[in-house]
FIKOLZA-1660 file (N, C-alpha, C; in steps of 0.1 Angstrom, whole numbers, plus 5000, padded with zeros to 4 digits):
% residues 115
   i   px   py   pz ch aa at
   1 1028 6808 5338  A  X  N
   1 1030 6810 5324  A  X CA
   1 1023 6799 5315  A  X  C
   2 1016 6804 5305  A  X  N
   2 1008 6795 5297  A  X CA
   2 1016 6793 5284  A  X  C
   3 1012 6784 5276  A  X  N
   3 1020 6783 5262  A  X CA
   3 1018 6795 5254  A  X  C
   4 1007 6803 5255  A  X  N
   4 1006 6815 5248  A  X CA
   4 1016 6826 5251  A  X  C
   5 1021 6825 5264  A  X  N
   5 1032 6835 5268  A  X CA
   5 1045 6833 5260  A  X  C
   6 1047 6822 5255  A  X  N
   6 1060 6819 5248  A  X CA
   6 1060 6824 5234  A  X  C
   7 1048 6828 5228  A  X  N
   7 1047 6830 5214  A  X CA
   7 1055 6842 5210  A  X  C
   8 1058 6852 5219  A  X  N
   8 1065 6864 5216  A  X CA
   8 1080 6862 5218  A  X  C
   9 1084 6852 5224  A  X  N
   9 1098 6850 5225  A  X CA
   9 1106 6847 5213  A  X  C
  10 1118 6852 5212  A  X  N
  10 1124 6850 5198  A  X CA
  10 1129 6836 5196  A  X  C
  11 1132 6828 5206  A  X  N
  11 1136 6815 5204  A  X CA
  11 1124 6806 5201  A  X  C
  12 1111 6811 5202  A  X  N
  12 1100 6804 5201  A  X CA
  12 1094 6805 5186  A  X  C
  13 1101 6813 5178  A  X  N
  13 1098 6814 5164  A  X CA
  13 1100 6801 5157  A  X  C
  14 1089 6796 5151  A  X  N
  14 1091 6783 5144  A  X CA
  14 1100 6784 5132  A  X  C
  15 1108 6774 5130  A  X  N
  15 1116 6774 5119  A  X CA
  15 1109 6766 5108  A  X  C
  16 1109 6771 5096  A  X  N
  16 1103 6765 5085  A  X CA
  16 1112 6755 5078  A  X  C
  17 1110 6743 5079  A  X  N
  17 1119 6733 5072  A  X CA
  17 1110 6722 5067  A  X  C
  18 1114 6715 5057  A  X  N
  18 1106 6705 5052  A  X CA
  18 1105 6693 5061  A  X  C
  19 1094 6686 5061  A  X  N
  19 1092 6674 5069  A  X CA
  19 1102 6663 5064  A  X  C
  20 1107 6657 5073  A  X  N
  20 1117 6646 5070  A  X CA
  20 1111 6632 5074  A  X  C
  21 1116 6622 5066  A  X  N
  21 1111 6609 5069  A  X CA
  21 1118 6603 5081  A  X  C
  22 1113 6592 5086  A  X  N
  22 1118 6585 5097  A  X CA
  22 1132 6580 5094  A  X  C
  23 1135 6575 5082  A  X  N
  23 1148 6571 5078  A  X CA
  23 1158 6582 5079  A  X  C
  24 1154 6594 5075  A  X  N
  24 1163 6606 5075  A  X CA
  24 1166 6610 5089  A  X  C
  25 1156 6610 5098  A  X  N
  25 1157 6614 5112  A  X CA
  25 1166 6603 5118  A  X  C
  26 1165 6591 5115  A  X  N
  26 1174 6580 5120  A  X CA
  26 1188 6582 5116  A  X  C
  27 1190 6585 5104  A  X  N
  27 1204 6587 5098  A  X CA
  27 1210 6599 5105  A  X  C
  28 1203 6610 5108  A  X  N
  28 1208 6621 5114  A  X CA
  28 1211 6618 5129  A  X  C
  29 1204 6610 5135  A  X  N
  29 1207 6606 5149  A  X CA
  29 1220 6599 5149  A  X  C
  30 1222 6590 5139  A  X  N
  30 1235 6581 5139  A  X CA
  30 1246 6590 5137  A  X  C
  31 1244 6601 5128  A  X  N
  31 1256 6611 5126  A  X CA
  31 1259 6618 5138  A  X  C
  32 1249 6623 5145  A  X  N
  32 1251 6630 5157  A  X CA
  32 1258 6621 5168  A  X  C
  33 1253 6609 5168  A  X  N
  33 1259 6600 5178  A  X CA
  33 1274 6597 5175  A  X  C
  34 1278 6595 5162  A  X  N
  34 1291 6593 5158  A  X CA
  34 1300 6605 5161  A  X  C
  35 1295 6616 5159  A  X  N
  35 1302 6629 5162  A  X CA
  35 1302 6632 5176  A  X  C
  36 1293 6626 5184  A  X  N
  36 1291 6631 5198  A  X CA
  36 1301 6625 5208  A  X  C
  37 1311 6617 5204  A  X  N
  37 1320 6611 5213  A  X CA
  37 1332 6620 5213  A  X  C
  38 1337 6625 5224  A  X  N
  38 1348 6635 5224  A  X CA
  38 1361 6633 5216  A  X  C
  39 1365 6620 5216  A  X  N
  39 1377 6618 5208  A  X CA
  39 1374 6617 5192  A  X  C
  40 1362 6613 5189  A  X  N
  40 1358 6615 5175  A  X CA
  40 1356 6629 5171  A  X  C
  41 1350 6637 5179  A  X  N
  41 1348 6651 5178  A  X CA
  41 1362 6659 5175  A  X  C
  42 1371 6654 5184  A  X  N
  42 1386 6660 5182  A  X CA
  42 1391 6657 5168  A  X  C
  43 1388 6644 5163  A  X  N
  43 1393 6642 5149  A  X CA
  43 1386 6651 5139  A  X  C
  44 1374 6653 5140  A  X  N
  44 1367 6662 5131  A  X CA
  44 1372 6675 5132  A  X  C
  45 1375 6680 5144  A  X  N
  45 1382 6694 5145  A  X CA
  45 1395 6694 5138  A  X  C
  46 1404 6684 5139  A  X  N
  46 1416 6683 5133  A  X CA
  46 1414 6684 5117  A  X  C
  47 1405 6676 5113  A  X  N
  47 1401 6675 5098  A  X CA
  47 1394 6687 5093  A  X  C
  48 1389 6695 5101  A  X  N
  48 1383 6707 5097  A  X CA
  48 1394 6717 5092  A  X  C
  49 1406 6716 5098  A  X  N
  49 1417 6724 5093  A  X CA
  49 1424 6721 5081  A  X  C
  50 1425 6708 5078  A  X  N
  50 1431 6703 5065  A  X CA
  50 1430 6688 5064  A  X  C
  51 1432 6683 5052  A  X  N
  51 1432 6669 5050  A  X CA
  51 1445 6663 5057  A  X  C
  52 1443 6651 5064  A  X  N
  52 1454 6645 5070  A  X CA
  52 1453 6629 5068  A  X  C
  53 1465 6624 5068  A  X  N
  53 1465 6608 5068  A  X CA
  53 1465 6603 5081  A  X  C
  54 1462 6590 5082  A  X  N
  54 1460 6583 5095  A  X CA
  54 1472 6584 5104  A  X  C
  55 1485 6583 5098  A  X  N
  55 1496 6585 5106  A  X CA
  55 1498 6599 5112  A  X  C
  56 1494 6609 5105  A  X  N
  56 1495 6623 5110  A  X CA
  56 1485 6624 5121  A  X  C
  57 1473 6618 5120  A  X  N
  57 1462 6619 5130  A  X CA
  57 1467 6611 5143  A  X  C
  58 1474 6600 5141  A  X  N
  58 1480 6592 5153  A  X CA
  58 1489 6601 5160  A  X  C
  59 1498 6608 5152  A  X  N
  59 1509 6616 5159  A  X CA
  59 1501 6628 5166  A  X  C
  60 1492 6634 5159  A  X  N
  60 1485 6645 5166  A  X CA
  60 1477 6642 5179  A  X  C
  61 1471 6631 5179  A  X  N
  61 1462 6626 5190  A  X CA
  61 1470 6618 5201  A  X  C
  62 1482 6613 5198  A  X  N
  62 1489 6604 5205  A  X CA
  62 1481 6591 5209  A  X  C
  63 1473 6587 5200  A  X  N
  63 1464 6575 5202  A  X CA
  63 1470 6564 5194  A  X  C
  64 1468 6552 5197  A  X  N
  64 1473 6541 5189  A  X CA
  64 1466 6541 5176  A  X  C
  65 1473 6536 5165  A  X  N
  65 1468 6535 5152  A  X CA
  65 1455 6528 5151  A  X  C
  66 1453 6516 5157  A  X  N
  66 1440 6509 5156  A  X CA
  66 1429 6517 5162  A  X  C
  67 1431 6524 5173  A  X  N
  67 1421 6534 5179  A  X CA
  67 1417 6544 5169  A  X  C
  68 1426 6552 5163  A  X  N
  68 1423 6562 5154  A  X CA
  68 1416 6556 5142  A  X  C
  69 1421 6545 5137  A  X  N
  69 1415 6539 5125  A  X CA
  69 1400 6535 5128  A  X  C
  70 1397 6530 5140  A  X  N
  70 1383 6526 5144  A  X CA
  70 1375 6539 5144  A  X  C
  71 1380 6549 5150  A  X  N
  71 1373 6562 5152  A  X CA
  71 1369 6568 5137  A  X  C
  72 1379 6568 5129  A  X  N
  72 1377 6572 5115  A  X CA
  72 1366 6564 5108  A  X  C
  73 1367 6551 5110  A  X  N
  73 1358 6543 5103  A  X CA
  73 1343 6546 5107  A  X  C
  74 1341 6548 5120  A  X  N
  74 1328 6552 5126  A  X CA
  74 1323 6565 5118  A  X  C
  75 1332 6575 5119  A  X  N
  75 1329 6588 5112  A  X CA
  75 1326 6587 5097  A  X  C
  76 1334 6579 5090  A  X  N
  76 1332 6577 5076  A  X CA
  76 1319 6569 5073  A  X  C
  77 1316 6559 5080  A  X  N
  77 1304 6551 5079  A  X CA
  77 1292 6559 5080  A  X  C
  78 1292 6569 5089  A  X  N
  78 1280 6578 5090  A  X CA
  78 1280 6590 5081  A  X  C
  79 1290 6590 5071  A  X  N
  79 1290 6600 5061  A  X CA
  79 1296 6614 5065  A  X  C
  80 1303 6614 5075  A  X  N
  80 1309 6627 5081  A  X CA
  80 1322 6629 5075  A  X  C
  81 1329 6619 5070  A  X  N
  81 1343 6620 5064  A  X CA
  81 1343 6614 5050  A  X  C
  82 1353 6619 5042  A  X  N
  82 1356 6612 5029  A  X CA
  82 1371 6609 5030  A  X  C
  83 1374 6598 5023  A  X  N
  83 1389 6594 5023  A  X CA
  83 1394 6592 5009  A  X  C
  84 1407 6593 5007  A  X  N
  84 1413 6589 4994  A  X CA
  84 1425 6582 4998  A  X  C
  85 1430 6573 4989  A  X  N
  85 1443 6566 4990  A  X CA
  85 1453 6572 4981  A  X  C
  86 1464 6573 4986  A  X  N
  86 1476 6578 4977  A  X CA
  86 1487 6568 4982  A  X  C
  87 1490 6558 4974  A  X  N
  87 1500 6548 4977  A  X CA
  87 1496 6540 4990  A  X  C
  88 1504 6540 5000  A  X  N
  88 1501 6533 5012  A  X CA
  88 1494 6542 5022  A  X  C
  89 1492 6555 5019  A  X  N
  89 1485 6563 5028  A  X CA
  89 1470 6566 5025  A  X  C
  90 1463 6566 5036  A  X  N
  90 1448 6570 5034  A  X CA
  90 1446 6583 5040  A  X  C
  91 1441 6593 5033  A  X  N
  91 1439 6607 5037  A  X CA
  91 1424 6608 5040  A  X  C
  92 1421 6616 5050  A  X  N
  92 1407 6620 5054  A  X CA
  92 1405 6635 5054  A  X  C
  93 1392 6637 5052  A  X  N
  93 1388 6651 5052  A  X CA
  93 1373 6651 5055  A  X  C
  94 1368 6662 5059  A  X  N
  94 1354 6663 5063  A  X CA
  94 1345 6661 5049  A  X  C
  95 1335 6655 5050  A  X  N
  95 1327 6650 5039  A  X CA
  95 1322 6662 5030  A  X  C
  96 1318 6673 5037  A  X  N
  96 1313 6685 5029  A  X CA
  96 1311 6697 5037  A  X  C
  97 1306 6707 5031  A  X  N
  97 1303 6720 5039  A  X CA
  97 1293 6718 5049  A  X  C
  98 1284 6709 5047  A  X  N
  98 1273 6707 5058  A  X CA
  98 1280 6701 5071  A  X  C
  99 1290 6693 5070  A  X  N
  99 1297 6687 5082  A  X CA
  99 1304 6699 5088  A  X  C
 100 1311 6706 5080  A  X  N
 100 1319 6718 5085  A  X CA
 100 1310 6728 5092  A  X  C
 101 1298 6731 5087  A  X  N
 101 1289 6740 5094  A  X CA
 101 1284 6735 5107  A  X  C
 102 1280 6721 5107  A  X  N
 102 1276 6714 5118  A  X CA
 102 1286 6715 5129  A  X  C
 103 1298 6711 5126  A  X  N
 103 1309 6712 5136  A  X CA
 103 1311 6726 5141  A  X  C
 104 1312 6736 5132  A  X  N
 104 1314 6750 5137  A  X CA
 104 1302 6754 5146  A  X  C
 105 1290 6752 5142  A  X  N
 105 1279 6755 5150  A  X CA
 105 1278 6748 5164  A  X  C
 106 1280 6736 5164  A  X  N
 106 1279 6728 5177  A  X CA
 106 1290 6733 5186  A  X  C
 107 1302 6735 5181  A  X  N
 107 1313 6740 5190  A  X CA
 107 1311 6754 5195  A  X  C
 108 1306 6763 5186  A  X  N
 108 1302 6777 5191  A  X CA
 108 1291 6776 5201  A  X  C
 109 1281 6768 5199  A  X  N
 109 1270 6767 5208  A  X CA
 109 1275 6762 5222  A  X  C
 110 1283 6751 5221  A  X  N
 110 1289 6746 5235  A  X CA
 110 1298 6755 5241  A  X  C
 111 1303 6765 5234  A  X  N
 111 1312 6774 5241  A  X CA
 111 1304 6786 5248  A  X  C
 112 1292 6787 5245  A  X  N
 112 1284 6798 5251  A  X CA
 112 1281 6794 5265  A  X  C
 113 1279 6804 5273  A  X  N
 113 1276 6801 5288  A  X CA
 113 1263 6794 5289  A  X  C
 114 1262 6784 5298  A  X  N
 114 1250 6778 5300  A  X CA
 114 1239 6787 5306  A  X  C
 115 1227 6783 5301  A  X  N
 115 1216 6791 5305  A  X CA
 115 1209 6786 5317  A  X  C
% end
């Protein structure tokens, strides 16, 4: 098979997207790395459903408060989460629709049979 043989395959159709800078590519890699750890990914899944405070996330994950807080910090630092304070409670939610779409797509893709 030559490289010309792949031209007609549907997956070989080039996607037109603007060129990105090295800084943007590095930031994207940090975001994927932050989301790529299974326990942090689980937090993103929980926060896809609704806004939750740290104590609710601790109860849902059965993980210690410091562990959950550390995972949330990593996700927030990389721009995947937003937080707001209400009295003594800090509530977290996905940062935006881009994060929601990324989460949905990666989980759907991972659920597909391996090729």
